[in-house]
C-alpha positions in Angstrom: -66.7 -19.0 -17.4 -69.5 -19.7 -19.4 -71.0 -15.8 -20.1 -66.7 -14.8 -20.6 -65.4 -13.8 -24.1 -62.0 -13.0 -22.7 -59.8 -14.3 -20.3 -57.6 -11.9 -18.4 -53.9 -13.4 -16.2 -52.7 -10.7 -14.5 -52.1 -13.0 -10.7 -49.3 -14.1 -9.3 -47.9 -15.3 -6.1 -44.5 -14.1 -4.9 -42.8 -17.4 -3.1 -40.8 -16.7 0.0 -38.3 -19.7 -0.1 -35.1 -18.8 1.0 -33.3 -21.0 -1.8 -33.2 -20.5 -6.1 -34.4 -23.8 -6.6 -36.9 -23.6 -4.1 -38.5 -20.7 -5.5 -38.4 -21.9 -8.9 -40.3 -24.7 -7.7 -42.7 -22.6 -6.2 -43.0 -20.5 -9.2 -44.0 -23.2 -11.4 -46.2 -25.0 -8.7 -47.9 -21.7 -7.5 -48.0 -19.5 -10.9 -47.2 -21.6 -13.9 -49.6 -24.6 -13.2 -52.5 -22.5 -11.9 -52.4 -20.6 -15.5 -52.2 -24.0 -17.3 -55.3 -25.2 -15.3 -57.2 -22.2 -16.0 -56.6 -22.0 -19.6 -57.6 -25.5 -19.5 -60.5 -24.7 -17.9 -61.5 -22.0 -20.9 -61.5 -24.0 -23.8 -64.7 -24.1 -25.7 -66.1 -20.9 -24.2 -63.1 -17.7 -24.6 -61.9 -16.6 -28.1 -59.4 -14.2 -26.5 -56.5 -14.5 -23.6 -54.6 -11.5 -22.1 -51.2 -12.3 -19.7 -49.1 -9.8 -17.7 -45.6 -11.0 -18.2 -42.9 -9.2 -17.1 -39.8 -7.5 -18.9 -37.9 -9.6 -16.5 -37.6 -12.1 -19.5 -35.3 -10.5 -21.2 -33.0 -11.0 -18.9 -30.1 -8.1 -18.0 -28.0 -8.4 -21.6 -30.5 -6.7 -24.3 -29.2 -3.9 -26.0 -31.2 -1.0 -25.6 -34.5 -0.1 -26.2 -35.3 -4.0 -25.5 -37.8 -5.1 -28.7 -40.4 -7.6 -28.3 -38.0 -9.4 -30.9 -35.3 -9.3 -29.0 -34.7 -13.0 -27.7 -35.5 -14.3 -23.9 -32.9 -14.5 -21.3 -34.4 -15.2 -18.4 -32.1 -15.1 -14.8 -34.5 -15.6 -12.2 -36.7 -18.0 -11.1 -40.0 -15.5 -11.7 -38.2 -14.8 -15.4 -38.2 -18.2 -15.8 -41.6 -18.7 -14.6 -42.9 -16.1 -16.5 -41.6 -17.1 -19.4 -43.2 -20.8 -19.3 -46.7 -19.4 -18.7 -46.2 -17.0 -22.0 -45.4 -20.4 -24.0 -48.4 -22.4 -22.1 -50.6 -19.0 -23.3 -49.5 -19.5 -27.2 -49.8 -23.3 -27.1 -53.2 -23.6 -25.5 -54.6 -20.3 -27.9 -53.1 -21.6 -31.1 -54.9 -24.8 -30.2 -57.7 -23.5 -29.3 -58.0 -20.6 -31.8 -57.7 -17.8 -29.6 -55.9 -14.7 -29.6 -53.5 -14.5 -27.4 -51.8 -11.4 -26.1 -49.0 -11.1 -23.8 -48.1 -8.1 -22.2 -44.6 -7.8 -20.7 -45.0 -4.9 -17.8 -41.6 -2.9 -17.1 -41.7 -2.2 -13.2 -45.2 -1.1 -12.2 -45.7 1.2 -9.5 -47.8 3.4 -7.4 -50.4 3.5 -4.7 -50.9 0.1 -3.0 -47.4 -1.4 -4.1 -46.0 -3.8 -2.5 -43.5 -3.0 0.5 -40.4 -5.4 -1.4 -40.9 -2.7 -4.5 -38.0 -0.7 -4.6 -39.4 2.7 -5.1 -41.7 2.0 -1.4 -38.6 1.4 0.0 -37.1 4.3 -0.6 -40.0 6.6 0.7 -40.4 4.5 3.6 -36.5 5.4 4.7 -37.0 8.2 3.8 -40.2 9.3 5.2 -38.1 7.4 9.0 -34.9 9.8 8.4 -33.2 6.4 7.7 -30.1 5.7 4.8 -31.5 4.6 2.2 -30.5 1.1 0.9 -30.4 0.2 -3.0 -30.1 -3.6 -3.6 -29.5 -3.2 -6.9 -27.1 -1.0 -7.1 -27.5 2.8 -7.5 -26.6 3.1 -11.3 -28.8 0.1 -12.1 -31.5 2.2 -14.8 -35.3 -0.1 -15.3 -38.3 1.2 -16.5 -40.9 2.5 -14.4 -44.7 2.2 -15.3 -47.3 3.9 -13.2 -49.9 1.2 -12.3 -53.1 3.3 -13.7 -51.1 3.1 -16.8 -50.5 -0.5 -16.8 -54.4 -0.9 -16.3 -55.2 1.3 -18.9 -53.1 -1.3 -21.3 -54.7 -4.2 -19.8 -58.1 -3.0 -20.5 -57.0 -2.3 -24.8 -55.4 -5.6 -24.7 -59.4 -6.4 -23.8 -61.4 -4.7 -25.5 -59.4 -4.6 -28.9 -58.4 -8.3 -29.0 -55.0 -8.3 -31.1 -52.5 -11.1 -30.2 -48.9 -10.5 -30.2 -46.4 -9.7 -27.2 -45.6 -6.1 -26.6 -43.6 -4.5 -23.5 -45.9 -2.0 -21.5 -43.8 0.6 -20.4 -42.1 4.1 -20.8 -39.5 3.9 -22.7 -37.7 6.2 -20.5 -34.6 4.4 -18.0 -34.4 6.0 -14.0 -31.4 4.4 -11.7 -32.4 4.2 -8.4 -30.4 6.8 -7.0 -32.5 9.6 -9.3 -35.2 7.8 -7.8 -34.1 8.4 -3.9 -33.8 12.0 -5.4 -37.4 12.1 -7.1 -38.4 11.1 -3.4 -36.6 13.3 -1.6 -37.6 16.2 -4.1 -41.2 15.6 -3.5 -40.7 15.8 0.2 -38.4 18.7 0.2 -36.3 17.6 2.2 -32.3 17.1 1.3 -31.3 14.0 0.4 -29.9 11.8 3.1 -26.9 9.4 2.8 -27.7 6.5 0.1 -26.4 3.1 1.1 -25.5 0.9 -2.0 -26.5 -3.2 -0.9 -25.6 -4.7 -4.0 -23.2 -7.4 -3.8 -22.9 -7.7 -7.2 -20.6 -6.7 -10.4 -20.0 -3.1 -10.4 -21.1 -2.6 -14.2 -24.7 -1.0 -14.6 -27.9 -3.2 -15.3 -30.2 -1.4 -17.7 -33.7 -2.5 -18.7 -36.0 -0.2 -20.8 -38.6 -1.2 -22.8 -39.1 -0.3 -26.8 -42.5 1.2 -26.8 -43.6 1.5 -30.4 -44.9 -1.8 -31.4 -47.9 -1.3 -28.0 -48.3 2.3 -29.3 -48.8 1.2 -32.5 -51.4 -2.1 -31.9 -53.3 -1.3 -28.6 -52.8 2.6 -29.3 -51.0 2.9 -25.8 -48.5 5.1 -24.7 -47.6 6.0 -20.8 -49.0 9.2 -19.4 -47.7 9.4 -16.0 -45.1 11.2 -15.6 -42.6 9.1 -12.7 -42.1 12.2 -10.2 -46.2 12.6 -10.0 -46.7 9.1 -9.6 -43.9 9.2 -6.5 -45.8 12.1 -4.7 -48.8 9.7 -5.2 -47.3 6.9 -3.9 -45.9 8.9 -0.9 -49.3 10.5 -0.3 -50.9 6.6 -0.1 -47.7 5.5 2.0 -48.1 8.5 4.7 -51.9 7.8 4.7 -50.9 4.2 5.6 -48.9 5.5 8.4 -51.9 7.6 9.9 -54.4 5.1 9.6 -56.0 3.5 12.6 -54.2 0.4 13.7 -57.6 -2.1 13.7 -57.9 -0.9 9.4 -54.1 -2.5 9.2 -52.1 -1.8 6.1 -53.6 -2.9 2.6 -50.4 -3.7 0.2 -50.4 -5.6 -3.3 -47.9 -7.0 -5.8 -47.6 -5.1 -8.8 -50.1 -7.2 -10.7 -52.8 -7.0 -8.0 -52.8 -3.1 -8.4 -53.2 -3.6 -11.9 -56.3 -5.9 -11.4 -57.7 -3.1 -9.1 -56.8 -0.5 -11.7 -58.9 -2.4 -14.2 -61.5 -3.1 -12.1 -61.9 1.0 -11.6 -61.7 2.1 -15.1 -64.8 -0.8 -15.7 -66.5 0.8 -13.0 
């Protein structure tokens, strides 16, 4: 880090532990602690830090659209870890005299997305003629932002080192059932039966970003239409299926995909 002016923290390791308590411990050990160690190593070297957080820190009960000034109410180990990391970034930035930019990403999707994502799950089911299982409830609405837009937001935060916390999304909510319909529209095939595998309450949950602060401070507005991004992801997943077995599939977390797109932007 000797020649670095900016520290960009996009990494995240997804825990696979079977219980909530074990996943929380894993999140703290594998994600929060490494963030603190990197911040400590950067002391006296950098002037600005960018941290990739998540809109999951708001929980599911916030008014819509969700604003950066709304109180965080994390409901999962992942969200708790992201909020803890945010606070660590702010604390150490203040102590070190840096500016800190926290980007709360909506659901990042696109080529390179991990198999566990909602969109790749729908696409794979549709391509193999299986019924689509919607784990989060068919009518839950989330904000989906394309990986290239997410990477562009990260690069804006690097190049224009403003401080603050910003939602990175589209401001548009899409239900899981609407996502499935878009996938079948892209494929040009009739919609298959959709099986809602959610076991929780029937009331739909909605998490949609207010985007005006990111537009004002970072000059960021999402550009990729959802149907175009889904078409890209369909093409990527099809290319994996047709690739030689020796090559093996390449899957990334959303943050890994953002890192890849950001590197392309600087190439």
